[in-house]
TORKOL-4160 file (C-alpha; in steps of 0.2 Angstrom, whole numbers, padded with zeros to 4 digits, m for minus):
78
<pt num="1" X="0488" Y="0506" Z="0405"/>
<pt num="2" X="0498" Y="0521" Z="0413"/>
<pt num="3" X="0513" Y="0516" Z="0423"/>
<pt num="4" X="0514" Y="0526" Z="0439"/>
<pt num="5" X="0528" Y="0526" Z="0453"/>
<pt num="6" X="0523" Y="0531" Z="0470"/>
<pt num="7" X="0536" Y="0534" Z="0484"/>
<pt num="8" X="0529" Y="0532" Z="0501"/>
<pt num="9" X="0536" Y="0539" Z="0517"/>
<pt num="10" X="0528" Y="0530" Z="0532"/>
<pt num="11" X="0526" Y="0536" Z="0550"/>
<pt num="12" X="0540" Y="0529" Z="0561"/>
<pt num="13" X="0538" Y="0510" Z="0564"/>
<pt num="14" X="0524" Y="0508" Z="0551"/>
<pt num="15" X="0534" Y="0503" Z="0536"/>
<pt num="16" X="0530" Y="0484" Z="0537"/>
<pt num="17" X="0512" Y="0487" Z="0541"/>
<pt num="18" X="0509" Y="0499" Z="0526"/>
<pt num="19" X="0518" Y="0487" Z="0515"/>
<pt num="20" X="0508" Y="0472" Z="0521"/>
<pt num="21" X="0492" Y="0482" Z="0518"/>
<pt num="22" X="0497" Y="0486" Z="0500"/>
<pt num="23" X="0500" Y="0468" Z="0496"/>
<pt num="24" X="0484" Y="0463" Z="0504"/>
<pt num="25" X="0474" Y="0475" Z="0493"/>
<pt num="26" X="0482" Y="0468" Z="0477"/>
<pt num="27" X="0482" Y="0484" Z="0466"/>
<pt num="28" X="0501" Y="0485" Z="0464"/>
<pt num="29" X="0513" Y="0478" Z="0451"/>
<pt num="30" X="0529" Y="0479" Z="0461"/>
<pt num="31" X="0533" Y="0485" Z="0479"/>
<pt num="32" X="0551" Y="0489" Z="0486"/>
<pt num="33" X="0558" Y="0494" Z="0502"/>
<pt num="34" X="0570" Y="0509" Z="0499"/>
<pt num="35" X="0583" Y="0519" Z="0508"/>
<pt num="36" X="0583" Y="0538" Z="0508"/>
<pt num="37" X="0569" Y="0550" Z="0510"/>
<pt num="38" X="0555" Y="0538" Z="0507"/>
<pt num="39" X="0553" Y="0520" Z="0514"/>
<pt num="40" X="0543" Y="0511" Z="0500"/>
<pt num="41" X="0543" Y="0512" Z="0481"/>
<pt num="42" X="0527" Y="0506" Z="0473"/>
<pt num="43" X="0524" Y="0503" Z="0454"/>
<pt num="44" X="0506" Y="0502" Z="0448"/>
<pt num="45" X="0497" Y="0502" Z="0432"/>
<pt num="46" X="0482" Y="0513" Z="0431"/>
<pt num="47" X="0469" Y="0508" Z="0417"/>
<pt num="48" X="0469" Y="0520" Z="0403"/>
<pt num="49" X="0455" Y="0533" Z="0405"/>
<pt num="50" X="0455" Y="0531" Z="0424"/>
<pt num="51" X="0459" Y="0547" Z="0435"/>
<pt num="52" X="0476" Y="0543" Z="0442"/>
<pt num="53" X="0473" Y="0554" Z="0457"/>
<pt num="54" X="0457" Y="0546" Z="0461"/>
<pt num="55" X="0465" Y="0529" Z="0459"/>
<pt num="56" X="0479" Y="0533" Z="0471"/>
<pt num="57" X="0467" Y="0541" Z="0483"/>
<pt num="58" X="0455" Y="0526" Z="0483"/>
<pt num="59" X="0468" Y="0512" Z="0484"/>
<pt num="60" X="0483" Y="0519" Z="0493"/>
<pt num="61" X="0479" Y="0535" Z="0504"/>
<pt num="62" X="0466" Y="0526" Z="0515"/>
<pt num="63" X="0480" Y="0515" Z="0522"/>
<pt num="64" X="0485" Y="0521" Z="0540"/>
<pt num="65" X="0503" Y="0524" Z="0543"/>
<pt num="66" X="0507" Y="0534" Z="0527"/>
<pt num="67" X="0514" Y="0551" Z="0531"/>
<pt num="68" X="0518" Y="0557" Z="0513"/>
<pt num="69" X="0518" Y="0551" Z="0495"/>
<pt num="70" X="0527" Y="0557" Z="0479"/>
<pt num="71" X="0519" Y="0551" Z="0463"/>
<pt num="72" X="0529" Y="0551" Z="0447"/>
<pt num="73" X="0519" Y="0548" Z="0430"/>
<pt num="74" X="0528" Y="0540" Z="0416"/>
<pt num="75" X="0526" Y="0543" Z="0397"/>
<pt num="76" X="0531" Y="0534" Z="0382"/>
<pt num="77" X="0549" Y="0540" Z="0377"/>
<pt num="78" X="0551" Y="0532" Z="0360"/>
């Protein structure tokens, strides 16, 4: 599994709705509300061999209320 973090900036007033929709879709590992430039931090595990961009597009970017995302891929360090 590939561990991927996605920071999500929501349109004004849409943070709770976006978070609720993510939870209902049940594809995440963890979801946090954050301060700063982004509103939510999402941790997902993408199955090995799956296209990460397609996974994000299919599961996340169809949710209304999302303004912007920033995806960070992780790699085994040791």
